[in-house]
SELOLO-922699 format. One line per 5 residues: number of its first residue (from 0); their letters; for each residue y, x, z of N, C-alpha, C. Coordinates in nm, 4 decimals, m for minus. Layout:
<nodes>
NUM> A> Y:X:Z:Y:X:Z:Y:X:Z ~ ...
</nodes>
This chain:
<nodes>
0> MPIIS> m14.4084:m8.3338:8.2738:m14.3486:m8.2642:8.1785:m14.2478:m8.3313:8.0772 ~ m14.1429:m8.2609:8.0751:m13.9992:m8.3109:8.0096:m14.0306:m8.3206:7.8537 ~ m13.9563:m8.4536:7.8013:m13.9753:m8.4220:7.6524:m13.8448:m8.4079:7.5966 ~ m13.8501:m8.3001:7.4906:m13.7034:m8.2557:7.4367:m13.6811:m8.2756:7.3108 ~ m13.5874:m8.3036:7.2508:m13.5494:m8.3787:7.1450:m13.4649:m8.2384:7.1002
5> TNAIV> m13.4901:m8.1690:7.0136:m13.4087:m8.0587:6.9577:m13.4366:m8.0123:6.8266 ~ m13.3639:m7.9478:6.7603:m13.3619:m7.8654:6.6595:m13.4056:m7.7134:6.6596 ~ m13.5127:m7.7153:6.5772:m13.5914:m7.5816:6.6115:m13.5704:m7.4862:6.4499 ~ m13.6103:m7.3653:6.4585:m13.6219:m7.2779:6.3253:m13.7220:m7.1818:6.3675 ~ m13.8185:m7.1922:6.2698:m13.9681:m7.1547:6.2892:m13.9458:m6.9751:6.2752
10> LSSLK> m13.9782:m6.9181:6.3496:m13.9850:m6.7727:6.3553:m14.1227:m6.6818:6.2919 ~ m14.2177:m6.7687:6.3396:m14.3494:m6.7210:6.3122:m14.4766:m6.8154:6.3441 ~ m14.5862:m6.8123:6.2871:m14.6859:m6.8739:6.3200:m14.8182:m6.7967:6.3074 ~ m14.8894:m6.8039:6.3968:m15.0022:m6.7439:6.4603:m15.1518:m6.8058:6.4483 ~ m15.2442:m6.8177:6.3583:m15.3713:m6.8665:6.3172:m15.4217:m6.8391:6.5148
15> FGDTS> m15.4803:m6.9724:6.5448:m15.5517:m6.9937:6.6898:m15.6455:m7.0747:6.6475 ~ m15.7972:m7.0114:6.6702:m15.8688:m7.1051:6.6716:m15.9098:m7.0862:6.4941 ~ m16.0128:m7.2097:6.4602:m16.0031:m7.2197:6.3241:m15.9476:m7.3017:6.2817 ~ m15.8475:m7.4189:6.3387:m15.7841:m7.5135:6.2781:m15.6493:m7.5086:6.3206 ~ m15.6139:m7.4394:6.4258:m15.4753:m7.4524:6.4986:m15.3820:m7.3454:6.4609
20> LIVKC> m15.2403:m7.3395:6.5042:m15.1627:m7.2524:6.5036:m15.0796:m7.2399:6.6229 ~ m15.0392:m7.1282:6.6881:m14.9354:m7.1282:6.7667:m14.8040:m7.0439:6.6657 ~ m14.7166:m7.1515:6.6765:m14.6038:m7.1155:6.6587:m14.4744:m7.1047:6.7113 ~ m14.4043:m6.9916:6.7037:m14.2726:m6.9205:6.7500:m14.1555:m7.0051:6.6916 ~ m14.0521:m7.0843:6.7783:m13.9252:m7.1316:6.7271:m13.8178:m7.0903:6.8047
25> FTQQE> m13.7276:m7.0961:6.7406:m13.5900:m7.0732:6.8148:m13.5322:m7.1792:6.8147 ~ m13.5168:m7.2759:6.9196:m13.4782:m7.3913:6.9641:m13.3476:m7.4167:6.9830 ~ m13.2631:m7.5013:6.9089:m13.1227:m7.5255:6.9642:m13.1158:m7.5727:7.1238 ~ m13.1803:m7.6249:7.1616:m13.1855:m7.6580:7.3163:m13.2029:m7.6039:7.4170 ~ m13.3274:m7.5365:7.3676:m13.3683:m7.4350:7.4756:m13.4257:m7.2812:7.4553
30> GLKSY> m13.3651:m7.2164:7.3698:m13.3830:m7.0937:7.3145:m13.5211:m7.0922:7.2299 ~ m13.5723:m6.9801:7.2834:m13.6975:m6.9163:7.2337:m13.8271:m7.0003:7.3022 ~ m13.9250:m7.1005:7.2068:m14.0251:m7.1106:7.2818:m14.1347:m7.1471:7.1690 ~ m14.2552:m7.1370:7.2446:m14.4098:m7.1313:7.1626:m14.4972:m7.2610:7.1698 ~ m14.5097:m7.3044:7.0615:m14.5952:m7.4439:7.0567:m14.7424:m7.4421:6.9863
35> LVRGV> m14.8274:m7.5067:7.0866:m14.9675:m7.4922:7.0077:m14.9728:m7.6226:6.9233 ~ m14.9901:m7.5972:6.7972:m15.0258:m7.7011:6.6913:m15.1695:m7.7364:6.6494 ~ m15.2364:m7.8201:6.7612:m15.3874:m7.8390:6.7185:m15.4247:m7.9163:6.6197 ~ m15.5191:m7.8180:6.5402:m15.5945:m7.8735:6.4281:m15.5066:m7.9170:6.2990 ~ m15.3770:m7.8635:6.2492:m15.3036:m7.8283:6.1704:m15.3552:m7.7490:6.0243
40> LKPKK> m15.4527:m7.6955:6.0367:m15.5124:m7.6547:5.9451:m15.6439:m7.7128:5.8828 ~ m15.6865:m7.8301:5.9525:m15.7929:m7.9209:5.9015:m15.7392:m7.9817:5.7562 ~ m15.8058:m7.9591:5.6710:m15.8161:m8.1021:5.5503:m15.7645:m8.2144:5.5877 ~ m15.6858:m8.2906:5.5791:m15.6666:m8.4266:5.6415:m15.5514:m8.5160:5.5686 ~ m15.5176:m8.6334:5.5571:m15.3893:m8.7131:5.5118:m15.2935:m8.7359:5.6111
45> GGLKV> m15.1792:m8.7342:5.5886:m15.0894:m8.7401:5.7166:m15.0874:m8.6393:5.7818 ~ m15.0169:m8.6711:5.8758:m14.9998:m8.6108:6.0046:m14.9283:m8.4786:5.9679 ~ m14.9335:m8.3635:6.0959:m14.8651:m8.2358:6.0599:m14.8937:m8.1895:5.9477 ~ m14.8069:m8.0660:5.8931:m14.8772:m8.0106:5.7816:m14.8042:m7.8664:5.7663 ~ m14.9043:m7.7919:5.7385:m14.8928:m7.6346:5.7292:m14.7482:m7.6010:5.6886
50> AYFQP> m14.6948:m7.6920:5.5681:m14.5624:m7.6383:5.5247:m14.4613:m7.6328:5.6245 ~ m14.4603:m7.7182:5.7140:m14.3404:m7.7333:5.8121:m14.3537:m7.5904:5.9147 ~ m14.4285:m7.5118:5.8732:m14.4489:m7.3826:5.9571:m14.4152:m7.2717:5.9112 ~ m14.3608:m7.2828:5.7901:m14.3218:m7.1454:5.7143:m14.2202:m7.0975:5.7862 ~ m14.2004:m6.9532:5.7628:m14.0837:m6.8761:5.8150:m13.9333:m6.9209:5.8105
55> LTQLK> m13.8806:m6.9789:5.8918:m13.7300:m6.9835:5.8458:m13.7157:m7.1281:5.8420 ~ m13.8138:m7.2307:5.8561:m13.7905:m7.3827:5.7860:m13.7481:m7.4170:5.9392 ~ m13.6417:m7.5301:5.8633:m13.5853:m7.5812:5.9794:m13.6032:m7.7378:6.0262 ~ m13.6339:m7.7389:6.1477:m13.7192:m7.8587:6.1947:m13.6216:m7.9440:6.3021 ~ m13.6498:m8.0484:6.2722:m13.6015:m8.1694:6.4114:m13.7672:m8.2080:6.4835
60> IIANH> m13.7584:m8.1663:6.6236:m13.8950:m8.2020:6.6633:m13.8420:m8.2470:6.8070 ~ m13.9734:m8.3532:6.8091:m13.9638:m8.3883:6.9960:m14.0804:m8.3354:7.0404 ~ m14.0664:m8.2534:7.1362:m14.1718:m8.1781:7.2302:m14.2098:m8.1899:7.3545 ~ m14.3195:m8.1871:7.3986:m14.3321:m8.1717:7.5523:m14.3448:m8.0310:7.5822 ~ m14.2260:m8.0206:7.6949:m14.2158:m7.8828:7.7229:m14.2621:m7.8561:7.8599
65> NTKGT> m14.3902:m7.7560:7.8479:m14.4606:m7.7579:7.9733:m14.3865:m7.6747:8.0985 ~ m14.3602:m7.7442:8.2044:m14.3069:m7.6471:8.2924:m14.3565:m7.5411:8.3536 ~ m14.4962:m7.5321:8.3569:m14.5779:m7.4461:8.4468:m14.6324:m7.3395:8.3443 ~ m14.6248:m7.3255:8.1941:m14.6959:m7.2495:8.0968:m14.5870:m7.2004:8.0083 ~ m14.6369:m7.1385:7.9001:m14.5301:m7.0711:7.7885:m14.6041:m7.1559:7.6379
70> LHTIK> m14.6418:m7.2115:7.6388:m14.7505:m7.3076:7.5438:m14.6921:m7.4422:7.5371 ~ m14.6175:m7.4920:7.4195:m14.5950:m7.6522:7.4505:m14.6648:m7.7192:7.3270 ~ m14.6241:m7.8466:7.3460:m14.6790:m7.9110:7.2137:m14.5743:m7.9849:7.1595 ~ m14.6149:m8.0147:7.0155:m14.5302:m8.1164:6.9384:m14.5538:m8.2464:6.9316 ~ m14.4744:m8.3407:6.9840:m14.4761:m8.4941:6.9282:m14.5101:m8.5402:6.8249
75> EIQVY> m14.3625:m8.4989:6.7546:m14.2977:m8.6002:6.6489:m14.2166:m8.4774:6.5895 ~ m14.2576:m8.4618:6.4618:m14.1621:m8.3532:6.3897:m14.1252:m8.3755:6.2535 ~ m13.9849:m8.3522:6.1660:m13.9671:m8.3767:6.0476:m13.8823:m8.2517:6.0130 ~ m13.8535:m8.2415:5.8911:m13.7910:m8.1198:5.8264:m13.6526:m8.1536:5.8094 ~ m13.5844:m8.0619:5.8612:m13.4396:m8.0908:5.8789:m13.3601:m7.9782:5.7680
80> NSYQF> m13.2823:m8.0045:5.7030:m13.2090:m7.9004:5.6038:m13.3337:m7.8516:5.5066 ~ m13.3938:m7.9215:5.4437:m13.4728:m7.8950:5.3803:m13.4203:m7.8289:5.2488 ~ m13.5209:m7.6890:5.2356:m13.4561:m7.5791:5.1523:m13.5425:m7.6175:5.0062 ~ m13.4343:m7.5740:4.9023:m13.4694:m7.6192:4.7669:m13.5700:m7.4827:4.7243 ~ m13.5213:m7.3435:4.7307:m13.5800:m7.2413:4.6500:m13.6380:m7.1405:4.7271
85> MYQDV> m13.6107:m7.1304:4.8565:m13.6650:m7.0424:4.9226:m13.7939:m6.9880:4.9565 ~ m13.9171:m7.0529:4.9284:m14.0194:m7.0610:4.9052:m14.0980:m7.0061:4.7821 ~ m13.9889:m7.0683:4.6547:m14.0434:m7.0406:4.5453:m14.0271:m6.9074:4.4586 ~ m13.8696:m6.9011:4.4842:m13.8102:m6.7792:4.4447:m13.8717:m6.6252:4.5023 ~ m13.9358:m6.5108:4.4380:m13.9706:m6.4429:4.4913:m13.8909:m6.3421:4.5825
90> VKQSI> m13.7861:m6.3248:4.5041:m13.6784:m6.2570:4.6245:m13.6547:m6.3207:4.7243 ~ m13.5974:m6.4486:4.7249:m13.5847:m6.5100:4.8338:m13.7015:m6.5299:4.9448 ~ m13.8066:m6.5425:4.8889:m13.9028:m6.5421:4.9903:m13.9729:m6.3929:5.0518 ~ m13.9404:m6.2870:4.9594:m13.9308:m6.1701:5.0259:m13.8344:m6.1481:5.1415 ~ m13.7030:m6.1788:5.0993:m13.5860:m6.1875:5.2185:m13.6569:m6.2568:5.3516
95> TFFLS> m13.7033:m6.3655:5.2828:m13.7504:m6.4756:5.4395:m13.8310:m6.4320:5.5056 ~ m13.9370:m6.3575:5.4601:m14.0633:m6.2822:5.5474:m13.9677:m6.1820:5.6098 ~ m13.8819:m6.0841:5.5486:m13.8373:m5.9824:5.6465:m13.7716:m6.0447:5.7545 ~ m13.6487:m6.1113:5.7374:m13.6012:m6.1959:5.8066:m13.6584:m6.2452:5.9571 ~ m13.7200:m6.3223:5.9077:m13.8161:m6.4166:5.9956:m13.8720:m6.2907:6.0878
100> EVVSN> m13.9236:m6.2127:6.0664:m13.9887:m6.0944:6.1464:m13.8422:m6.0107:6.2136 ~ m13.7519:m5.9856:6.1660:m13.6531:m5.9334:6.2512:m13.6181:m6.0082:6.3631 ~ m13.5730:m6.1311:6.3204:m13.5351:m6.2204:6.4368:m13.6451:m6.2352:6.5302 ~ m13.7542:m6.2692:6.4801:m13.8835:m6.3003:6.5996:m13.8877:m6.1925:6.6842 ~ m13.8113:m6.0700:6.6499:m13.8458:m5.9438:6.7231:m13.7549:m5.9287:6.8261
105> VIQEE> m13.6010:m5.9456:6.7639:m13.5099:m5.9442:6.8327:m13.4752:m6.0286:6.9489 ~ m13.4865:m6.1772:6.8991:m13.4457:m6.2802:7.0015:m13.5733:m6.2870:7.1215 ~ m13.4932:m6.2926:7.2190:m13.5994:m6.3084:7.3481:m13.5236:m6.4132:7.4435 ~ m13.4470:m6.4839:7.4122:m13.3552:m6.5475:7.5063:m13.4171:m6.6788:7.5252 ~ m13.4824:m6.7584:7.6450:m13.5155:m6.8781:7.6547:m13.4209:m6.9519:7.7154
110> EANDA> m13.3421:m6.9942:7.6385:m13.2192:m7.0801:7.6686:m13.1328:m7.1096:7.5719 ~ m13.0436:m7.1927:7.5893:m12.9840:m7.2560:7.4473:m12.8467:m7.1562:7.4424 ~ m12.8440:m7.1069:7.3048:m12.7382:m7.0242:7.2746:m12.7221:m7.0950:7.1007 ~ m12.6106:m7.2023:7.1654:m12.5408:m7.2655:7.0428:m12.5048:m7.1929:6.9076 ~ m12.4312:m7.0915:6.9442:m12.3737:m7.0178:6.8439:m12.4380:m6.9140:6.7510
115> LYEFL> m12.5561:m6.8903:6.8239:m12.6746:m6.8108:6.7529:m12.7307:m6.8784:6.6968 ~ m12.7528:m6.9980:6.7265:m12.8511:m7.1353:6.6578:m12.7585:m7.1532:6.5150 ~ m12.6259:m7.1763:6.5293:m12.5590:m7.2434:6.4276:m12.5520:m7.1180:6.3111 ~ m12.5256:m6.9862:6.3407:m12.5494:m6.8606:6.2829:m12.6575:m6.8919:6.1893 ~ m12.7827:m6.8794:6.2465:m12.9010:m6.8655:6.1844:m12.8939:m7.0037:6.0770
120> ETSFT> m12.8715:m7.1039:6.1448:m12.8879:m7.2336:6.0419:m12.8234:m7.2426:5.9063 ~ m12.6972:m7.1818:5.9470:m12.5820:m7.1439:5.8459:m12.6138:m7.0502:5.7455 ~ m12.6372:m6.9521:5.7900:m12.7076:m6.8347:5.6995:m12.8447:m6.8561:5.6164 ~ m12.9258:m6.9458:5.6677:m13.0492:m6.9801:5.6082:m13.0201:m7.0552:5.4806 ~ m12.9364:m7.1474:5.4941:m12.9152:m7.2483:5.4287:m12.8166:m7.1819:5.3081
125> WLDSH> m12.7226:m7.1211:5.3521:m12.6778:m7.0210:5.2422:m12.7583:m6.9434:5.1536 ~ m12.8376:m6.8997:5.1967:m12.9758:m6.8177:5.1290:m13.0279:m6.8972:5.0229 ~ m13.0846:m7.0160:5.0689:m13.1400:m7.1113:4.9949:m13.0479:m7.1362:4.8455 ~ m12.8941:m7.1504:4.8965:m12.8298:m7.2519:4.7990:m12.7423:m7.1491:4.7038 ~ m12.7571:m7.0173:4.7201:m12.6817:m6.9239:4.6061:m12.7836:m6.8282:4.5504
130> EKIAN> m12.7369:m6.8018:4.4422:m12.7893:m6.7267:4.3353:m12.7908:m6.5637:4.3931 ~ m12.6785:m6.4936:4.4011:m12.6479:m6.3503:4.3734:m12.6777:m6.2919:4.5549 ~ m12.8090:m6.2426:4.5936:m12.8490:m6.2229:4.7169:m12.8886:m6.1103:4.7330 ~ m12.8840:m6.0116:4.6550:m12.9390:m5.8811:4.6563:m12.8965:m5.8267:4.7902 ~ m12.8036:m5.8581:4.8548:m12.7372:m5.7726:4.9716:m12.7494:m5.8590:5.0785
135> FHLVF> m12.7847:m5.9784:5.0646:m12.7529:m6.0723:5.2107:m12.8329:m6.0435:5.3089 ~ m12.9598:m5.9664:5.3018:m13.0306:m5.9094:5.4333:m12.9540:m5.8019:5.4930 ~ m12.8268:m5.7414:5.4184:m12.7696:m5.6151:5.4803:m12.6610:m5.7214:5.5792 ~ m12.5888:m5.8148:5.4954:m12.4844:m5.8517:5.5735:m12.4893:m5.9375:5.7030 ~ m12.6745:m6.0016:5.6570:m12.7152:m6.0682:5.7782:m12.7536:m5.9971:5.8626
140> LLNLT> m12.8063:m5.8781:5.9049:m12.8566:m5.7935:5.9903:m12.7403:m5.7100:6.0611 ~ m12.6135:m5.6962:5.9811:m12.4805:m5.6798:6.0598:m12.3810:m5.7663:6.1124 ~ m12.4087:m5.8883:6.0336:m12.3565:m6.0137:6.1564:m12.4532:m6.0094:6.2861 ~ m12.5792:m6.0234:6.2733:m12.6540:m6.0767:6.3922:m12.6415:m5.9805:6.5014 ~ m12.6043:m5.8473:6.4779:m12.5832:m5.7700:6.5807:m12.4405:m5.7971:6.7198
145> SFLGF> m12.3671:m5.8993:6.6395:m12.2223:m5.9592:6.7014:m12.3193:m6.0574:6.8239 ~ m12.4187:m6.1003:6.7811:m12.4917:m6.2406:6.8962:m12.5836:m6.1612:6.9469 ~ m12.6058:m5.9975:6.9297:m12.6994:m5.9272:7.0207:m12.6292:m5.8233:7.1234 ~ m12.4807:m5.8294:7.0967:m12.4375:m5.7399:7.1886:m12.4145:m5.5809:7.1361 ~ m12.4278:m5.5776:7.0227:m12.3862:m5.4254:6.9559:m12.3276:m5.4261:6.8458
150> YPDTS> m12.2458:m5.4936:6.7720:m12.1658:m5.5029:6.6937:m12.0800:m5.3842:6.6698 ~ m12.0407:m5.3078:6.5506:m11.9910:m5.2060:6.5643:m11.8579:m5.2074:6.5992 ~ m11.7866:m5.1355:6.6510:m11.6465:m5.1284:6.7172:m11.5713:m5.0231:6.5955 ~ m11.4623:m5.1484:6.5220:m11.4480:m5.0807:6.3937:m11.3001:m5.0321:6.4321 ~ m11.2237:m4.9968:6.5590:m11.1008:m4.9852:6.5864:m11.0741:m4.8390:6.5079
155> DREKQ> m11.1778:m4.7346:6.4989:m11.1344:m4.6212:6.4205:m11.2158:m4.5741:6.2910 ~ m11.1900:m4.7305:6.2343:m11.2706:m4.6953:6.1194:m11.2109:m4.5968:6.0057 ~ m11.1023:m4.5477:6.0345:m11.0582:m4.4554:5.9239:m11.1166:m4.3031:5.9475 ~ m11.1639:m4.2952:6.0577:m11.2795:m4.1578:6.0459:m11.3940:m4.1528:5.9817 ~ m11.4166:m4.0544:5.9473:m11.5092:m4.0460:5.8515:m11.6923:m4.0115:5.9120
160> GFHLL> m11.7220:m4.0717:6.0009:m11.8509:m4.0617:6.0746:m11.8697:m4.2230:6.1441 ~ m12.0187:m4.2267:6.1862:m11.9945:m4.3354:6.2447:m12.1228:m4.2975:6.3614 ~ m12.0999:m4.3377:6.4809:m12.2021:m4.2776:6.6096:m12.3298:m4.4124:6.6064 ~ m12.4267:m4.4096:6.5616:m12.5203:m4.5349:6.5688:m12.5465:m4.5578:6.7142 ~ m12.5628:m4.4539:6.7994:m12.6136:m4.4859:6.9370:m12.5176:m4.5431:6.9881
165> DGFFT> m12.3576:m4.4942:7.0056:m12.2758:m4.5626:7.0627:m12.1891:m4.6708:7.0160 ~ m12.1771:m4.6844:6.8683:m12.1586:m4.8039:6.8188:m12.0103:m4.7953:6.7743 ~ m11.9394:m4.6647:6.7365:m11.8043:m4.6433:6.7145:m11.7833:m4.5446:6.6127 ~ m11.6927:m4.5429:6.5396:m11.6346:m4.4380:6.4222:m11.5896:m4.3217:6.5298 ~ m11.6215:m4.1976:6.4536:m11.6133:m4.0813:6.5162:m11.5909:m3.9809:6.3963
170> DPSYD> m11.5485:m3.8616:6.4382:m11.5639:m3.7760:6.3338:m11.6826:m3.6901:6.3239 ~ m11.7265:m3.6606:6.1954:m11.8586:m3.6206:6.1596:m11.8952:m3.4829:6.2595 ~ m11.9898:m3.4799:6.3166:m12.0614:m3.3848:6.3631:m12.2394:m3.3489:6.3310 ~ m12.2688:m3.2537:6.4162:m12.3993:m3.2439:6.4016:m12.5005:m3.3226:6.4728 ~ m12.4132:m3.4240:6.5631:m12.5588:m3.5336:6.6218:m12.6137:m3.5962:6.5452
175> KNVIS> m12.7282:m3.5956:6.5970:m12.8224:m3.6540:6.5027:m12.8287:m3.8377:6.4935 ~ m12.7276:m3.8527:6.6127:m12.7010:m4.0114:6.5567:m12.6006:m4.0636:6.5184 ~ m12.5031:m3.9514:6.4406:m12.3725:m3.9855:6.3769:m12.4314:m3.9728:6.1949 ~ m12.3927:m4.0619:6.1417:m12.3655:m4.0709:6.0011:m12.2490:m4.0292:5.9521 ~ m12.2702:m3.9894:5.8169:m12.1267:m3.9417:5.7674:m12.1622:m3.9327:5.5990
180> GNECV> m12.0658:m3.8958:5.5239:m12.0654:m3.8861:5.3912:m12.0542:m4.0002:5.3285 ~ m12.1815:m3.9915:5.2247:m12.1843:m4.1497:5.1560:m12.2537:m4.2533:5.2370 ~ m12.3418:m4.1978:5.3247:m12.3868:m4.3037:5.4267:m12.3056:m4.3877:5.5247 ~ m12.2146:m4.3385:5.5216:m12.0940:m4.3690:5.6213:m11.9988:m4.4957:5.5565 ~ m11.9954:m4.4191:5.4239:m11.8856:m4.4720:5.3246:m11.9459:m4.6123:5.2668
185> QFKKL> m12.1081:m4.6194:5.2506:m12.1425:m4.7089:5.2322:m12.1861:m4.8371:5.3349 ~ m12.1615:m4.7523:5.4406:m12.1898:m4.8438:5.5680:m12.0607:m4.9163:5.6177 ~ m11.9411:m4.8640:5.5873:m11.7964:m4.9166:5.5827:m11.7666:m5.0344:5.4983 ~ m11.8537:m5.0231:5.3443:m11.8482:m5.1194:5.2802:m11.8947:m5.2302:5.3140 ~ m12.0088:m5.2469:5.3711:m12.0643:m5.3573:5.4525:m11.9717:m5.4348:5.5654
190> LETNF> m11.9217:m5.3512:5.6531:m11.8401:m5.4046:5.7335:m11.7148:m5.4849:5.6953 ~ m11.6678:m5.4860:5.5495:m11.6146:m5.5465:5.4931:m11.6433:m5.6572:5.4148 ~ m11.7470:m5.6922:5.4493:m11.8079:m5.8047:5.3329:m11.8611:m5.9369:5.4299 ~ m11.8574:m6.0513:5.3944:m11.9484:m6.1563:5.4645:m11.9764:m6.2222:5.3670 ~ m12.0264:m6.3518:5.3860:m12.1397:m6.4169:5.2907:m12.0459:m6.4889:5.1642
195> ENLES> m11.9308:m6.5120:5.2135:m11.8205:m6.5664:5.1232:m11.7684:m6.4753:5.0142 ~ m11.7727:m6.3216:5.0319:m11.7150:m6.2708:4.9409:m11.8580:m6.1449:4.9031 ~ m11.9798:m6.2158:4.9392:m12.0936:m6.0879:4.9276:m12.1049:m6.0418:4.7580 ~ m12.0437:m6.1412:4.6696:m12.0802:m6.1075:4.5330:m12.0020:m5.9797:4.4955 ~ m11.9238:m5.9863:4.5607:m11.8236:m5.8422:4.5247:m11.8656:m5.6834:4.5844
200> LTFTK> m11.9775:m5.7320:4.6466:m12.0500:m5.5891:4.7575:m12.1533:m5.5248:4.6385 ~ m12.1001:m5.4303:4.5775:m12.2217:m5.3547:4.4728:m12.2671:m5.2483:4.5285 ~ m12.3753:m5.2117:4.5554:m12.4527:m5.0725:4.5768:m12.5479:m5.0516:4.4711 ~ m12.5608:m4.9394:4.4607:m12.6759:m4.8892:4.3486:m12.7963:m4.9183:4.4196 ~ m12.9547:m4.9091:4.3925:m13.0346:m4.9633:4.4490:m13.0642:m4.8633:4.5828
205> SERQM> m13.0462:m4.7193:4.5264:m13.0663:m4.6043:4.6416:m12.9711:m4.6521:4.7358 ~ m12.8720:m4.6885:4.7141:m12.7329:m4.6994:4.8404:m12.7939:m4.8372:4.9210 ~ m12.8586:m4.9036:4.8666:m12.8830:m5.0502:4.9160:m13.0164:m5.0221:5.0249 ~ m13.1064:m4.9391:4.9636:m13.2173:m4.8735:5.0793:m13.1619:m4.7962:5.1577 ~ m13.0721:m4.7030:5.1310:m12.9744:m4.6368:5.2646:m12.9106:m4.7100:5.3654
210> VLQTL> m12.8578:m4.7855:5.3152:m12.7904:m4.9090:5.3961:m12.9083:m4.9479:5.4874 ~ m12.9739:m5.0099:5.4515:m13.1025:m5.0648:5.5134:m13.1875:m4.9708:5.6170 ~ m13.1979:m4.8730:5.5806:m13.2301:m4.7931:5.6611:m13.1539:m4.7662:5.7897 ~ m13.0101:m4.7250:5.7617:m12.9186:m4.7373:5.8765:m12.9145:m4.8387:5.9504 ~ m12.9312:m4.9711:5.9016:m12.9281:m5.0667:5.9979:m13.0431:m5.0873:6.0791
215> ITYYK> m13.1694:m5.0269:6.0446:m13.2957:m5.0737:6.1237:m13.2734:m4.9613:6.2076 ~ m13.2328:m4.8065:6.1727:m13.2141:m4.7270:6.2878:m13.1005:m4.7618:6.3985 ~ m12.9950:m4.8371:6.3515:m12.9048:m4.8893:6.4250:m12.9719:m5.0228:6.5372 ~ m13.0779:m5.0637:6.4661:m13.1404:m5.1819:6.5759:m13.2424:m5.0895:6.6604 ~ m13.3150:m5.0130:6.6343:m13.4127:m4.9114:6.6789:m13.3369:m4.8471:6.8189
220> LHVDS> m13.2060:m4.8293:6.8043:m13.1415:m4.7573:6.9065:m13.0599:m4.8605:7.0019 ~ m13.0591:m4.9604:6.9626:m13.0040:m5.0876:7.0563:m13.1269:m5.1954:7.0991 ~ m13.2395:m5.2163:7.0254:m13.3265:m5.2965:7.0769:m13.4536:m5.2249:7.1168 ~ m13.4857:m5.2144:7.2623:m13.5698:m5.1489:7.3013:m13.7533:m5.1792:7.2016 ~ m13.7328:m5.3033:7.1804:m13.8599:m5.3458:7.1319:m13.8713:m5.3228:6.9798
225> FRNPK> m13.7618:m5.3151:6.9426:m13.7763:m5.3277:6.7665:m13.8695:m5.2186:6.6800 ~ m13.9235:m5.2551:6.5713:m14.0186:m5.1655:6.4834:m13.9977:m5.1987:6.3545 ~ m14.0159:m5.1132:6.3018:m14.0259:m5.1447:6.1500:m14.1001:m5.2873:6.0839 ~ m14.0280:m5.3766:6.0459:m14.0946:m5.4945:5.9967:m14.2055:m5.4788:5.9098 ~ m14.3213:m5.5355:5.9135:m14.4294:m5.5160:5.8100:m14.4083:m5.5402:5.6569
230> SLDVL> m14.2996:m5.6240:5.6552:m14.2288:m5.6950:5.5152:m14.1497:m5.6154:5.4462 ~ m14.1198:m5.4929:5.5215:m14.0090:m5.3862:5.4578:m14.0379:m5.3406:5.3522 ~ m14.1590:m5.2863:5.3284:m14.2306:m5.2154:5.2061:m14.1988:m5.3480:5.0973 ~ m14.2426:m5.4392:5.1102:m14.2230:m5.5598:5.0289:m14.0798:m5.5984:4.9579 ~ m14.0128:m5.5930:5.0556:m13.8631:m5.5967:5.0534:m13.7763:m5.5060:4.9422
235> EAVFR> m13.8343:m5.3611:4.9906:m13.7795:m5.2513:4.9290:m13.8273:m5.2741:4.7447 ~ m13.9379:m5.2943:4.7546:m14.0070:m5.3027:4.6208:m13.9338:m5.4282:4.5363 ~ m13.9230:m5.5258:4.6021:m13.8548:m5.6042:4.5114:m13.7026:m5.6046:4.4567 ~ m13.6418:m5.4980:4.5355:m13.4999:m5.4466:4.5081:m13.5098:m5.3022:4.4282 ~ m13.6257:m5.2416:4.3892:m13.6156:m5.1433:4.3202:m13.5777:m5.1353:4.1853
</nodes>
């Protein structure tokens, strides 16, 4: 059973029995992996702590990777890139739960992807350390599509419609997959934004929800297994 040392980002955790967790992580060395963490829910001193396995926590782990099964075990663990505000701030916490659901849903690769890992690591560290984050999740979802293979083709961005299924700008039409009008205008505005100029991105509350729904529809059309995150209602309530 090979022993692997790697950075890892927690995507989800599921209670297993009375005292254990199954934790899904995206690891830098080997992509998506699930770990059985025995006894972590027992009250005890020292050892593994439940707090290590909160959504999007960045860890450094030494693990046994089972070559014959899908569940692995963790030998040593420490928090890496420790967050200061992610779990104390209600808005950041809501974004964290939402994004952990989305990332857990769309990342399936069981192999290393350094560029994707670095994007996730940098993005979540940015979220923790900045204050004006109302539109962070929108920019994140858009940028994530470049790693999933369906970032919008912007070569005809002067056109007034966007085809969500085909992923390019086009003329407005009655095609159900083409957005136009204000929905397309706001979507274009998002395309001009990155984390560095995020503060300049302005949406009304209704526009923010509209753009989020556009992105979710876009994901549904391009990721077969994608479903509405359970935390979506909480996220929308936070920004009302």
